[in-house]
Each structure stands twice: as C-alpha cells, then as structure tokens.
PLY file of the C-alpha trace (Angstrom):
ply
format ascii 1.0
element vertex 269
property float x
property float y
property float z
element edge 268
property int vertex1
property int vertex2
end_header
-41.33 76.51 143.38
-44.39 75.82 141.18
-46.59 77.85 143.50
-44.10 80.70 143.42
-44.31 80.65 139.62
-48.10 80.92 139.82
-47.83 83.96 142.10
-45.28 85.57 139.79
-47.46 84.96 136.76
-50.41 86.48 138.58
-48.38 89.56 139.41
-47.13 89.83 135.83
-50.64 89.58 134.42
-51.90 92.23 136.80
-49.02 94.53 135.98
-48.93 94.26 132.21
-52.67 94.10 131.53
-52.33 91.08 129.28
-55.43 89.81 127.56
-57.10 86.93 129.35
-56.92 84.62 126.34
-53.21 85.30 125.90
-52.41 84.81 129.58
-54.16 81.45 129.79
-52.53 80.17 126.60
-49.11 81.16 127.92
-49.69 79.41 131.23
-51.03 76.29 129.53
-47.86 76.08 127.45
-45.83 76.12 130.67
-47.85 73.40 132.37
-46.95 69.76 131.96
-50.50 68.38 131.70
-53.35 67.97 129.25
-55.15 71.17 128.40
-58.12 71.99 130.64
-60.39 73.66 128.11
-63.42 75.48 129.52
-66.90 74.17 128.85
-68.98 75.98 126.24
-70.66 78.82 128.07
-67.97 79.37 130.70
-67.92 83.12 131.30
-64.33 83.66 130.34
-64.56 87.41 129.80
-65.89 88.00 133.31
-63.45 85.60 135.00
-60.13 86.61 136.55
-57.01 85.25 134.81
-55.55 84.30 138.19
-58.65 82.26 139.01
-58.50 80.45 135.67
-54.85 79.55 136.27
-55.65 78.16 139.72
-58.64 76.21 138.34
-56.30 74.54 135.85
-53.92 73.64 138.66
-56.82 72.08 140.58
-57.76 69.98 137.56
-54.18 68.74 137.26
-54.01 67.85 140.96
-57.29 65.94 140.65
-55.94 63.75 137.85
-56.22 65.95 134.79
-58.84 66.77 132.20
-58.22 63.63 130.15
-58.68 61.35 133.16
-61.87 63.17 134.16
-63.30 63.04 130.64
-62.53 59.33 130.39
-64.21 58.57 133.73
-67.65 57.18 132.94
-69.47 55.70 135.96
-69.37 57.16 139.47
-71.36 55.92 142.45
-71.54 57.30 145.98
-73.78 57.64 149.03
-74.85 61.16 149.95
-74.78 61.79 153.71
-76.20 58.33 154.41
-79.53 59.29 152.80
-79.39 58.02 149.25
-77.09 56.23 146.86
-76.44 57.54 143.36
-75.07 55.93 140.22
-74.17 58.31 137.37
-73.23 57.60 133.78
-71.31 60.72 132.74
-71.42 59.73 129.08
-75.17 59.26 128.66
-76.59 61.34 131.52
-78.33 58.36 133.09
-78.71 58.62 136.87
-80.04 56.12 139.38
-81.05 57.21 142.90
-81.88 54.70 145.63
-83.07 56.11 148.95
-81.70 54.24 151.94
-84.31 55.29 154.50
-87.45 54.57 152.47
-88.72 52.64 149.47
-88.09 55.15 146.71
-86.11 54.64 143.51
-85.63 57.21 140.77
-84.20 56.47 137.31
-83.73 59.51 135.08
-81.76 60.69 132.10
-80.82 64.26 133.01
-80.57 65.26 129.34
-83.84 63.86 127.94
-85.70 63.84 131.28
-87.07 60.40 130.47
-87.15 57.83 133.23
-89.04 55.85 135.83
-89.90 56.18 139.52
-91.01 53.72 142.17
-92.40 54.65 145.60
-93.29 52.10 148.28
-92.82 49.32 145.76
-95.26 50.84 143.25
-94.15 52.27 139.92
-95.40 55.80 139.25
-97.28 55.78 135.95
-99.45 58.93 136.04
-97.65 61.38 133.72
-97.76 64.53 135.89
-96.66 62.67 139.01
-93.87 60.93 137.12
-92.67 64.24 135.67
-92.52 65.64 139.19
-90.42 62.74 140.44
-88.05 62.98 137.46
-87.61 66.72 138.01
-86.88 65.97 141.66
-84.33 63.33 140.60
-82.44 65.80 138.42
-82.39 68.36 141.25
-80.99 65.71 143.58
-78.29 64.84 141.06
-77.38 68.53 140.61
-76.96 68.94 144.37
-75.38 65.61 145.30
-72.92 65.47 142.41
-71.75 69.03 143.07
-70.85 68.05 146.63
-68.65 65.32 145.15
-67.15 66.62 141.90
-67.24 70.43 142.19
-63.43 70.77 141.70
-63.83 69.34 138.19
-66.52 71.92 137.38
-64.71 75.19 138.07
-64.86 76.08 134.35
-68.38 74.82 133.67
-70.99 76.51 131.50
-72.54 79.54 133.18
-69.70 79.93 135.69
-67.79 83.15 136.35
-64.62 82.56 138.33
-62.99 85.20 140.52
-59.77 85.35 142.51
-60.29 86.71 146.04
-56.67 86.53 147.19
-54.98 84.36 149.82
-56.44 83.16 153.11
-56.18 80.28 155.55
-58.83 77.62 156.04
-60.45 77.04 159.41
-57.73 74.46 160.06
-54.95 76.90 159.14
-54.03 75.75 155.61
-52.59 78.46 153.37
-54.90 78.76 150.39
-55.86 80.67 147.30
-59.54 81.63 147.43
-61.76 81.45 144.36
-65.35 82.58 144.04
-67.85 80.86 141.74
-70.86 82.80 140.51
-73.47 81.40 138.13
-75.74 82.63 135.38
-78.75 80.77 133.98
-77.62 77.34 135.17
-78.91 74.84 137.72
-81.87 75.21 140.04
-80.38 78.06 142.07
-78.35 80.33 139.77
-78.06 83.07 142.42
-75.90 80.87 144.66
-72.29 81.85 145.32
-69.45 79.57 146.45
-66.08 80.56 147.85
-63.52 77.79 147.37
-60.19 77.45 149.18
-57.37 75.83 147.17
-54.31 74.64 149.08
-51.21 76.51 147.88
-49.06 73.37 148.06
-51.27 70.50 146.88
-53.59 72.56 144.63
-56.52 70.56 146.03
-59.76 72.13 147.22
-59.74 71.98 151.03
-62.79 74.07 152.02
-65.82 75.82 150.58
-68.39 78.34 151.75
-71.94 78.68 150.46
-73.92 81.90 150.00
-77.52 81.90 148.79
-76.86 85.12 146.87
-74.35 87.94 146.51
-76.19 90.11 149.04
-75.68 87.63 151.89
-72.93 88.99 154.16
-72.01 85.69 155.82
-72.05 82.17 154.40
-74.83 79.73 155.20
-72.14 77.16 155.90
-68.42 76.52 155.65
-67.41 72.90 155.09
-64.01 71.22 154.71
-63.04 69.01 151.80
-61.05 66.17 153.34
-60.06 62.53 152.90
-58.92 62.63 149.28
-58.32 59.25 147.69
-57.51 58.10 144.19
-60.34 56.28 142.44
-58.99 54.73 139.24
-57.37 57.77 137.57
-59.07 60.63 139.43
-59.05 62.08 142.93
-62.23 62.45 144.96
-62.90 63.63 148.50
-65.65 62.39 150.80
-64.98 64.24 154.06
-67.31 67.19 154.62
-66.89 67.76 158.33
-69.93 66.43 160.15
-71.29 64.99 156.90
-69.69 62.31 154.76
-69.92 61.14 151.19
-69.28 57.41 151.43
-69.06 54.25 149.32
-67.40 56.24 146.54
-66.42 54.18 143.50
-65.38 54.82 139.93
-66.46 51.97 137.66
-65.58 50.97 134.13
-68.85 49.10 133.64
-72.24 48.62 135.30
-75.03 46.08 134.85
-77.10 46.54 131.70
-80.28 47.01 133.74
-78.83 49.48 136.27
-80.68 52.46 134.77
-83.84 50.68 133.65
-84.76 48.22 136.42
-85.87 48.87 139.99
-84.11 45.67 141.02
-81.38 46.48 143.60
-78.09 47.06 141.83
-76.29 45.04 144.49
-78.10 41.94 143.27
-76.99 42.62 139.70
-73.26 42.65 140.40
-70.76 42.12 143.20
-68.89 45.34 142.31
-71.61 47.62 143.63
0 1
1 2
2 3
3 4
4 5
5 6
6 7
7 8
8 9
9 10
10 11
11 12
12 13
13 14
14 15
15 16
16 17
17 18
18 19
19 20
20 21
21 22
22 23
23 24
24 25
25 26
26 27
27 28
28 29
29 30
30 31
31 32
32 33
33 34
34 35
35 36
36 37
37 38
38 39
39 40
40 41
41 42
42 43
43 44
44 45
45 46
46 47
47 48
48 49
49 50
50 51
51 52
52 53
53 54
54 55
55 56
56 57
57 58
58 59
59 60
60 61
61 62
62 63
63 64
64 65
65 66
66 67
67 68
68 69
69 70
70 71
71 72
72 73
73 74
74 75
75 76
76 77
77 78
78 79
79 80
80 81
81 82
82 83
83 84
84 85
85 86
86 87
87 88
88 89
89 90
90 91
91 92
92 93
93 94
94 95
95 96
96 97
97 98
98 99
99 100
100 101
101 102
102 103
103 104
104 105
105 106
106 107
107 108
108 109
109 110
110 111
111 112
112 113
113 114
114 115
115 116
116 117
117 118
118 119
119 120
120 121
121 122
122 123
123 124
124 125
125 126
126 127
127 128
128 129
129 130
130 131
131 132
132 133
133 134
134 135
135 136
136 137
137 138
138 139
139 140
140 141
141 142
142 143
143 144
144 145
145 146
146 147
147 148
148 149
149 150
150 151
151 152
152 153
153 154
154 155
155 156
156 157
157 158
158 159
159 160
160 161
161 162
162 163
163 164
164 165
165 166
166 167
167 168
168 169
169 170
170 171
171 172
172 173
173 174
174 175
175 176
176 177
177 178
178 179
179 180
180 181
181 182
182 183
183 184
184 185
185 186
186 187
187 188
188 189
189 190
190 191
191 192
192 193
193 194
194 195
195 196
196 197
197 198
198 199
199 200
200 201
201 202
202 203
203 204
204 205
205 206
206 207
207 208
208 209
209 210
210 211
211 212
212 213
213 214
214 215
215 216
216 217
217 218
218 219
219 220
220 221
221 222
222 223
223 224
224 225
225 226
226 227
227 228
228 229
229 230
230 231
231 232
232 233
233 234
234 235
235 236
236 237
237 238
238 239
239 240
240 241
241 242
242 243
243 244
244 245
245 246
246 247
247 248
248 249
249 250
250 251
251 252
252 253
253 254
254 255
255 256
256 257
257 258
258 259
259 260
260 261
261 262
262 263
263 264
264 265
265 266
266 267
267 268
C-alpha cells in the first residue's frame, strides 16, 4: 500500500506541475519518520521530485536520518585489502593495509595526519602530503561502497528518477541516477541505483565514468543487509565483499594518532 501511495504521489506531481519544494514538504508530512533534510549544496532544483521522495524512503528503510546522524564510528574491511575506521563527527580516518605494512591516519577535513610505510613513519612534508591525499581518496571510494544509500542527498548531487526496472536477479525496483558537480575526486562519474519497491533498500548499482559512456563499467548487487546498532548496512557486492562491519559507540583514544594496531588497544575491534 505504501508503495502504491508513492506511485500515486509521483503521478500527481507529474500531472499538476507542483513545485519541488511543495511536493517534498507534503510527502514529508505524510511520512512517519524523522525529516531527511538534504545536505547544503544538494542540487534540489535539478533533481526530480520522484527521486527525492524515493531517497527519503531509502533513508527511512536504512534506519532514518536521526539514527544515521547519531552514528559516530564505523569500521569495515574493503574487499580484503584494507581496514578502515571512520569518526563521522571529527573526520578522522584510519586505514590499515592488510597485505603490506602501510598505515594512514588522516583527518579528511583538515588534511592533517601521519603515515607509516614498512614500519617507518613518513616525515618528509611532500611525501607525507601525498600519502594523506591518497588516504582521503581511499576513504572517499571505500566509504561510498558502504554508505552510499545515506548519501543520496549529499552536497553536489543531482538526483534523477529513471523509472521502474528489475535488477539482474529479477527484483522490481525504482531506478535513480546520481550525477555530481564539483565534489569528490571524480565528479564526472554517474551511478544508477536500483531501489526495491517493497523494502525501499538499495539492491543494485551501476557505475559510469561519465554521461557519454553508453554502458556501465560494472553492475554490482547490494546484498546481505544487517542491522548494526540503529542503522542498516550491506556488505555483499557480488564477487567482492565488505566484511568485518561494525558500528561503535567508542574507540581507543589513540586509534587515530598511533600506528599501534587497533586490535591491541581494545577487544571490540
């Protein structure tokens, strides 16, 4: 019934030519969840009202805006290559490679931090700056693979509704498209995102390097959703996996300042 209401609202908006701000406010009033306000810089004027409505439904299915905002520490392993620890509040990120002796500690806002390679701390300023820039790029990529559904209304995003389709496994879905402007390392990238019409969870995405690319570089499922504290996260990406996912309420004091293995600092990690 809820999904039918969404479809009817979409049809109504298309037919009456309602203003985007009015349509979203009306839908928010009808939804029994905390308001999913867009980030400053979200391209609201360019975005489709239908896509904004669906993005809000995704946020609700994932636990809600309040739960996401109150989540502070997230840790996960990216495709078996490296382990990340992220403080959403401060912007501190720790990256430990699993296949070599390399540790990167960076604050993605200030770009201050430390790096260690083969057991030796990098102290030369230009080299350190390069490693810290690399660390931020890794965080941008690896965190997007994990938390993209929470970032559908991020700064620099334009959100479009492409209609209905089925995933490669046959799930009926709404399809959104995310385009970017002046954000991240690769602002020309495009993502198509499939949202299950029943669960309102993201179940598949496709990546395009730019809008001129006729076929996606890859299509990957979003599977194996689990609840971590108060939010939902998915680790299944087909042949690749995001593993060891945890949401934490606290981390060791030295987690973002010491190269000492975090596992020796606490049993929780």
